[in-house]
C-alpha positions, 0 to 999 in steps of 0.5 A, spaced: 044 331 299 038 326 301 035 327 295 041 326 290 041 319 295 033 317 293 034 319 285 040 314 286 035 309 289 029 310 284 031 315 279 023 313 276 021 316 280 026 322 284 030 327 282 036 331 284 033 338 287 038 344 283 039 351 284 038 350 276 032 348 276 029 351 281 030 358 278 029 355 272 022 353 275 021 360 278 022 365 272 018 360 267 013 361 274 012 353 277 014 355 282 014 362 287 018 362 292 026 362 293 027 365 287 036 364 288 035 357 289 039 357 295 037 352 302 030 349 300 025 348 305 021 341 306 015 345 303 020 346 296 023 341 296 017 337 296 013 342 291 020 341 286 018 334 287 011 333 285 013 338 279 018 332 276 013 327 277 008 331 273 012 331 267 016 324 268 008 322 269 006 326 263 012 325 258 014 317 261 020 318 262 024 318 269 024 324 274 031 323 272 031 324 265 026 331 267 030 333 272 037 333 267 033 336 261 031 342 264 039 343 268 042 343 261 036 348 258 038 353 265 045 352 264 044 355 256 040 360 257 044 362 263 046 370 263 052 371 268 055 367 274 050 361 278 052 364 284 053 371 287 060 371 290 
C-alpha cells in the first residue's frame, strides 16, 4: 500500500510494486528472489524501485509509465492463473 501512496504523490519517481511486474523482472533475471512476487521485503521493494527508476530515467518517462508497461506485458504473456489457489 505504501508504494501506491508514493506513486500518487510522485508518479515520476515511484511506481506501484506489483506481482505481475515482479514476476516479469524475475523471469528476465533482473531480480533473483521471490519468484512468485508475494510478501515483498523492504530490500525487494527497494531493488524494484531502483530498476523502475533506471528505466524511467533512460527513456525519459515517469516511473509509473514503466511499471504500467511491464504490467501489461506480463498480462499479455501470462500462462495460467496469476495466483495459486
